[in-house]
C-alpha positions as CSV (number, residue, x, y, z in Angstrom):
1,M,-163.9,163.4,-62.3
2,Q,-163.7,165.5,-65.2
3,S,-166.6,165.5,-66.9
4,T,-168.8,166.2,-63.9
5,L,-166.4,168.7,-63.0
6,L,-166.9,170.6,-66.3
7,G,-171.1,170.0,-66.3
8,W,-171.0,171.8,-63.1
9,W,-168.4,174.5,-63.0
10,L,-170.0,175.6,-67.0
11,Y,-173.2,175.8,-65.5
12,E,-172.0,177.6,-62.5
13,I,-170.0,180.3,-64.5
14,T,-172.6,181.2,-67.2
15,G,-176.7,179.9,-65.9
16,N,-177.0,178.2,-69.1
17,V,-178.4,174.5,-69.3
18,L,-177.3,174.9,-73.2
19,A,-173.5,174.9,-72.0
20,I,-173.5,171.9,-70.8
21,G,-175.2,170.6,-73.9
22,L,-172.8,172.5,-76.3
23,I,-169.8,170.1,-74.0
24,G,-171.0,167.5,-75.4
25,L,-171.2,169.2,-78.9
26,A,-167.4,169.7,-78.6
27,E,-166.2,166.3,-77.5
28,V,-168.5,164.4,-80.1
29,A,-167.4,166.4,-83.3
30,P,-163.8,164.9,-83.5
31,A,-165.2,161.6,-82.2
32,I,-167.3,161.1,-85.2
33,G,-165.1,162.7,-87.6
34,L,-162.0,160.5,-87.1
35,A,-163.9,157.4,-85.9
36,V,-163.2,155.1,-89.3
37,H,-159.9,156.6,-89.2
38,A,-159.1,155.7,-85.5
39,G,-159.5,152.1,-85.8
40,Y,-157.4,151.8,-88.7
41,T,-154.4,153.6,-86.7
42,I,-155.1,151.4,-83.8
43,D,-154.7,147.9,-85.9
44,R,-151.5,149.1,-87.5
45,S,-150.5,150.4,-84.1
46,E,-148.4,149.4,-81.1
47,K,-151.7,149.7,-78.7
48,R,-149.4,150.0,-75.4
49,K,-147.7,153.2,-77.1
50,L,-150.8,154.6,-78.5
51,L,-152.6,154.3,-75.5
52,L,-149.7,156.1,-73.1
53,T,-149.7,158.9,-75.9
54,C,-153.6,159.6,-75.2
55,V,-153.3,159.1,-71.9
56,F,-150.4,162.0,-71.4
57,C,-151.9,164.3,-73.8
58,F,-155.4,163.7,-71.8
59,G,-153.2,164.8,-68.5
60,V,-152.3,167.9,-70.5
61,C,-155.5,169.2,-71.5
62,T,-156.4,168.8,-67.7
63,V,-153.1,170.8,-66.6
64,L,-154.5,173.5,-69.3
65,L,-158.4,173.5,-67.7
66,L,-156.7,174.2,-64.1
67,L,-154.6,177.1,-65.6
68,L,-157.8,178.1,-66.6
69,S,-159.4,178.0,-63.6
70,F,-156.8,179.9,-61.8
71,L,-156.9,182.8,-65.1
72,L,-161.0,183.0,-64.2
73,I,-160.4,183.8,-60.4
74,Q,-157.7,186.4,-61.3
75,H,-158.9,188.0,-64.3
76,P,-163.5,187.3,-64.2
77,Q,-163.6,190.4,-66.7
78,S,-162.2,188.0,-69.3
79,E,-164.7,185.2,-69.0
80,N,-165.9,184.5,-72.1
81,K,-162.7,184.5,-73.8
82,I,-161.8,181.8,-70.9
83,L,-165.0,180.1,-71.9
84,V,-163.7,179.7,-75.3
85,A,-160.5,178.1,-74.5
86,I,-162.6,175.8,-72.0
87,Y,-164.2,174.4,-75.1
88,L,-161.1,174.3,-77.4
89,I,-159.5,172.1,-74.7
90,I,-162.7,169.4,-74.7
91,F,-162.5,169.7,-78.1
92,F,-159.4,168.2,-78.0
93,T,-160.0,166.0,-75.7
94,G,-162.4,164.7,-78.0
95,I,-159.9,164.4,-80.3
96,I,-158.0,162.3,-78.0
97,R,-160.9,159.5,-76.8
98,A,-161.6,159.1,-80.7
99,F,-158.3,157.3,-80.9
100,A,-158.1,156.3,-76.7
101,A,-161.6,154.9,-75.9
102,P,-160.9,152.2,-79.1
103,T,-157.4,151.1,-78.0
104,F,-158.8,150.7,-74.0
105,Q,-161.4,148.0,-75.9
106,A,-159.1,146.7,-78.2
107,I,-156.6,145.7,-75.8
108,T,-158.8,143.7,-73.9
109,A,-159.0,141.2,-76.1
110,S,-154.6,140.8,-76.1
111,L,-154.5,140.1,-72.5
112,V,-156.8,137.4,-71.9
113,P,-157.2,134.1,-73.2
114,K,-160.4,134.7,-75.8
115,E,-162.6,131.5,-73.6
116,F,-162.4,134.3,-70.4
117,L,-163.7,137.1,-73.1
118,S,-167.3,137.1,-71.7
119,N,-165.9,137.0,-68.1
120,A,-163.3,139.8,-68.6
121,S,-165.6,141.8,-70.8
122,T,-167.9,142.0,-67.4
123,W,-164.9,142.7,-65.0
124,N,-163.7,145.7,-67.3
125,S,-167.7,147.2,-67.3
126,A,-167.3,146.8,-63.6
127,T,-163.9,148.2,-63.1
128,W,-165.2,151.0,-65.7
129,L,-168.2,151.4,-63.4
130,F,-166.4,152.0,-60.0
131,G,-164.0,154.3,-61.4
132,S,-166.8,156.1,-62.5
133,I,-169.0,155.9,-59.4
134,L,-166.2,157.4,-57.2
135,G,-165.3,159.5,-60.1
136,H,-168.9,161.1,-60.1
137,A,-168.9,161.2,-56.1
138,F,-165.4,162.4,-55.3
139,A,-165.8,165.4,-57.8
140,G,-168.9,166.3,-56.3
141,F,-167.7,166.3,-52.6
142,S,-164.4,167.9,-53.7
143,I,-166.3,170.5,-55.1
144,A,-168.0,171.4,-52.2
145,F,-165.5,171.4,-49.9
146,L,-162.3,172.3,-52.1
147,G,-162.9,174.1,-55.4
148,V,-162.9,173.9,-59.1
149,S,-158.8,174.0,-58.9
150,A,-158.1,171.7,-56.1
151,T,-160.3,168.6,-57.9
152,L,-158.5,169.5,-61.6
153,I,-155.2,169.3,-59.8
154,F,-156.7,165.8,-58.3
155,V,-158.2,164.6,-61.4
156,A,-154.2,165.4,-63.2
157,T,-152.1,163.5,-60.7
158,L,-154.9,160.5,-61.0
159,I,-154.5,160.9,-64.8
160,F,-150.5,160.7,-64.4
161,S,-150.7,158.1,-62.1
162,A,-152.9,155.6,-64.8
163,F,-149.7,156.9,-67.0
164,Y,-148.0,154.8,-65.1
165,L,-149.4,151.8,-64.3
166,L,-150.2,151.7,-68.5
167,F,-146.8,151.8,-68.9
168,L,-145.7,148.6,-67.1
169,L,-147.9,146.8,-69.6
170,F,-145.8,144.7,-72.1
171,P,-146.2,146.2,-75.7
172,K,-148.9,145.3,-77.8
173,P,-148.0,144.7,-81.5
174,A,-150.3,146.1,-84.6
175,V,-152.5,143.2,-86.2
176,I,-152.6,145.2,-89.5
177,D,-148.5,145.4,-90.9
178,I,-147.3,148.5,-91.8
179,A,-144.9,147.4,-94.6
180,D,-148.0,146.5,-96.3
181,T,-147.6,149.1,-98.9
182,G,-149.9,147.4,-101.2
183,I,-152.9,147.6,-99.7
184,K,-154.5,151.1,-99.5
185,R,-155.7,152.1,-96.0
186,W,-159.6,152.8,-97.6
187,H,-159.5,149.0,-98.4
188,H,-159.1,148.6,-94.6
189,I,-161.2,150.9,-93.7
190,K,-163.7,150.0,-95.8
191,E,-163.5,146.0,-94.8
192,G,-163.9,146.8,-90.9
193,L,-167.1,149.0,-92.0
194,Q,-168.9,146.1,-94.3
195,F,-167.9,143.9,-91.3
196,F,-169.7,145.5,-88.4
197,F,-172.9,147.0,-90.8
198,S,-173.5,143.6,-92.5
199,N,-173.6,142.0,-88.9
200,K,-177.2,142.5,-88.1
201,V,-177.0,141.8,-83.7
202,M,-174.1,143.7,-83.6
203,L,-175.3,146.7,-85.4
204,G,-178.9,146.3,-83.7
205,A,-177.8,145.8,-80.5
206,L,-175.3,149.2,-80.9
207,S,-178.7,151.2,-82.3
208,L,-180.6,150.6,-79.4
209,D,-177.9,151.9,-77.0
210,L,-176.9,154.7,-79.2
211,F,-181.3,156.2,-79.9
212,A,-181.8,154.7,-76.0
213,V,-178.8,156.8,-74.6
214,F,-179.6,159.7,-77.1
215,F,-183.2,160.2,-75.6
216,G,-182.9,159.0,-72.6
217,G,-179.7,160.3,-71.1
218,I,-180.2,163.2,-68.6
219,V,-176.3,163.0,-67.4
220,A,-176.2,166.6,-69.1
221,I,-179.0,168.1,-66.7
222,I,-178.6,166.7,-63.4
223,P,-176.4,170.1,-62.2
224,V,-179.6,171.8,-63.5
225,V,-181.9,169.5,-61.9
226,A,-180.2,169.2,-58.4
227,K,-179.5,173.1,-58.2
228,D,-182.9,174.9,-59.9
229,I,-185.7,171.9,-59.2
230,L,-184.6,169.9,-56.2
231,K,-182.8,172.7,-54.1
232,T,-179.6,170.7,-53.6
233,G,-175.6,171.5,-53.5
234,P,-172.7,170.0,-54.4
235,I,-173.1,167.1,-52.5
236,G,-176.9,166.7,-53.4
237,F,-175.7,167.0,-57.0
238,A,-173.1,164.2,-55.8
239,W,-175.1,161.9,-55.1
240,L,-177.8,162.1,-58.2
241,N,-174.4,161.9,-60.4
242,V,-173.3,158.8,-58.6
243,A,-176.4,156.9,-58.5
244,S,-177.2,155.3,-61.5
245,D,-173.1,154.2,-61.7
246,I,-173.8,153.1,-58.4
247,G,-176.7,150.9,-59.8
248,S,-174.7,149.3,-62.4
249,A,-171.8,148.7,-60.1
250,L,-174.2,146.3,-57.9
251,I,-176.0,144.4,-60.5
252,L,-172.3,143.4,-62.1
253,L,-171.1,142.5,-59.1
254,Y,-174.3,140.4,-58.9
255,L,-173.5,139.1,-62.8
256,L,-169.9,138.1,-62.3
257,R,-171.3,135.4,-59.6
258,F,-174.4,134.6,-61.8
259,P,-173.6,135.4,-65.7
260,L,-176.4,135.6,-68.1
261,K,-176.9,132.3,-69.6
262,R,-180.2,132.3,-71.4
263,K,-182.5,134.6,-73.6
264,Q,-179.8,137.7,-73.5
265,G,-181.1,139.2,-76.7
266,L,-184.6,139.3,-75.4
267,K,-183.0,140.7,-71.7
268,L,-181.5,143.6,-73.6
269,F,-184.9,144.7,-74.8
270,I,-186.0,144.7,-71.5
271,T,-183.2,146.1,-69.9
272,V,-183.6,148.7,-72.1
273,A,-187.4,149.5,-71.5
274,V,-186.8,149.8,-67.8
275,F,-184.0,152.4,-68.1
276,G,-186.7,154.3,-70.0
277,C,-189.2,154.2,-67.5
278,S,-186.9,154.9,-64.8
279,I,-186.3,158.0,-66.8
280,I,-190.3,159.0,-66.7
281,V,-190.2,158.3,-62.9
282,F,-187.5,160.7,-62.6
283,A,-189.7,163.2,-64.6
284,F,-191.9,163.2,-62.2
285,S,-189.7,163.3,-59.0
286,K,-190.1,166.1,-56.6
287,S,-188.0,164.0,-53.9
288,I,-184.4,163.6,-54.1
289,I,-184.4,159.9,-52.6
290,L,-187.1,159.3,-55.2
291,S,-184.8,160.9,-57.6
292,F,-182.0,158.9,-56.6
293,A,-184.0,155.5,-56.7
294,A,-185.2,156.3,-60.6
295,L,-181.5,156.9,-61.1
296,L,-180.3,153.5,-59.7
297,I,-183.0,151.7,-61.3
298,S,-182.0,152.8,-64.5
299,G,-177.8,152.5,-63.8
300,I,-179.2,148.2,-63.0
301,A,-180.8,148.3,-66.2
302,D,-177.5,150.1,-68.1
303,G,-175.2,148.0,-66.3
304,I,-176.9,144.4,-67.7
305,N,-177.4,146.3,-71.1
306,S,-173.6,147.2,-71.3
307,V,-172.6,143.8,-70.6
308,I,-174.9,141.9,-73.0
309,R,-173.8,144.5,-75.4
310,G,-169.8,144.2,-75.1
311,T,-169.8,140.7,-74.8
312,I,-171.7,140.4,-78.5
313,I,-169.1,142.8,-79.9
314,Q,-166.0,140.9,-78.1
315,L,-167.2,138.0,-79.4
316,K,-168.3,138.6,-82.8
317,T,-165.2,140.8,-83.6
318,P,-162.4,138.7,-85.2
319,E,-158.9,139.5,-84.0
320,H,-157.2,141.7,-86.9
321,M,-160.2,143.7,-87.1
322,R,-160.8,144.7,-83.5
323,G,-159.2,148.3,-83.8
324,R,-161.7,149.3,-86.6
325,V,-164.6,147.4,-84.8
326,M,-164.3,149.2,-81.8
327,S,-163.8,152.2,-83.0
328,I,-167.2,151.6,-84.8
329,N,-168.6,150.4,-81.4
330,S,-166.8,153.8,-79.7
331,L,-168.6,156.0,-82.2
332,F,-172.1,154.6,-81.2
333,T,-171.2,154.6,-77.4
334,N,-169.3,158.1,-77.0
335,S,-171.5,159.9,-79.9
336,S,-174.8,158.1,-77.7
337,N,-173.7,160.0,-74.7
338,E,-172.3,163.5,-75.6
339,L,-175.0,163.8,-78.4
340,G,-177.4,162.7,-75.4
341,R,-175.8,165.8,-73.3
342,L,-176.1,167.7,-76.4
343,E,-179.7,166.9,-76.9
344,S,-180.6,167.3,-73.1
345,G,-179.7,170.8,-73.6
346,L,-181.3,171.8,-76.0
347,A,-184.8,170.2,-75.3
348,A,-184.8,171.7,-72.1
349,S,-184.2,175.3,-73.4
350,A,-186.9,174.2,-76.0
351,M,-190.0,172.9,-73.7
352,G,-188.4,173.0,-70.1
353,I,-186.2,170.4,-67.5
354,M,-188.9,168.4,-66.8
355,P,-191.0,167.9,-69.5
356,S,-187.7,167.4,-71.6
357,V,-187.2,164.7,-69.6
358,F,-190.0,162.7,-69.6
359,F,-189.8,163.3,-73.8
360,G,-186.6,161.4,-73.5
361,G,-188.1,158.5,-71.6
362,G,-191.2,158.0,-74.0
363,M,-188.5,158.2,-77.1
364,T,-186.7,155.2,-75.4
365,L,-189.4,153.2,-75.3
366,L,-190.7,154.4,-79.0
367,I,-187.0,153.1,-80.1
368,V,-187.0,149.6,-77.5
369,I,-190.7,148.8,-80.0
370,I,-189.2,150.0,-83.4
371,T,-185.5,147.4,-82.8
372,F,-188.0,144.8,-81.4
373,V,-189.7,144.8,-84.6
374,L,-186.9,145.7,-86.4
375,T,-184.5,142.7,-85.7
376,P,-185.4,139.4,-85.3
377,G,-182.1,138.1,-84.7
378,L,-181.0,140.3,-81.6
379,R,-184.5,139.3,-79.8
380,K,-183.9,135.8,-80.0
381,L,-179.7,136.0,-79.5
382,E,-178.1,133.4,-77.1
383,Y,-174.5,133.1,-76.1
C-alpha cells in the first residue's frame, strides 16, 4: 500500500515522472550498500528479534510520512522541504528493507521441515502476492475515497498489527556462534559471496530476473499511464496497479494444486519471454481493458518465474548460509525492482512514456536470449 501511495502522491505533488523514479534510487542505494553486511548480521542474530525491530522501524517511518502529509496540507508553501523529507524517509525504509526482506526469507526455512521447503516457498510467494494485490487495490481505492493521510493511517495500523503477529513466533537462534571471535567478519561475508557466485544455476536465475525486471518493470510509470494516457483516476490506477498481482496469484493457486514437476529451467526462460512480450503489448495499448490484460499476463509469467527462482534458492542454500545468501538474493530482487523504477523514470523522461515501455519489453527479450545461450545448466535444470 505504501509503495503504491508514494508513487501516486509524489507524481500528484510534482507532476514529474522522474520524481517516481527517484523513489527507486532512494530505496535501492542503502539496499546495495548494506547487502553483504545485512546477510552476516542475519546469520549471527536471533531472527525473530531482528524481524520485529525492522517492522517496528518501518511503522515509525510510516507515521513520519503521515505527519508530513498533514504538514503539506497546512503549509503548502513548504512543498520542496517536505519533498526532501519524504525522500529521506524513503531512504531509511531502504535501510530497513536491506535487513527485513532477507530475514523474512531466511526464517522460512526454520519454520518447516526441508522436505516441505518447495511447497512452503510457493505458499510464501502466494501469501505475499495476495497481500500485494490487496495492498495495491486498497491503496488506490483509499486514495480515491479517503485521501493520502487516511491511507497512511491504515498502513500504519496494518504494520503494527503485523508486529504483534510476528511477536507470537518462537525465537529463532543464530546459526553463526556470536562468541566465535577467532574468525573475522570478512571471512563469513566472503564465504557467502564465494558460494553464491560459484553456483552458476543460482546466479543465472537471479541475473535473468534482475535484468528482465530492470528493463521490463513498469510499476513506476503506471500512475502516469493511468492519469495522462488512459485518462483514468485513482480507481483506474488501482486496477492497473493490481493487474499483474492478480495474474501472479491466480497462477500460484494453480501451482499449489499442480506443482511444476519437469523442465523447470526451460519454463523459467519461457515465462520471462512471455513477460517481455506482454510489456510490449502494454506499450501499444490505448485501452484500459487491453492494458489490464497485458499486465495480468505479465503477472502470470512472473508468478511462475518467482516460484522456480525461489525454490532454486531455498533448495540450494545450506542452513548456515541462509542469511548471507538470502541477503544477496534480496539485493538482486529488490535492486531490480527499485533500479527498474529509476530506469523507467529516466527512460520515460528521455524517450516518452510508451516508447520507453516498448524499449523495456524489447530489452527483456534480448536478455532472455543472451542468458539462454550463456547458462546451459539453468535451461536444463530440473528439481
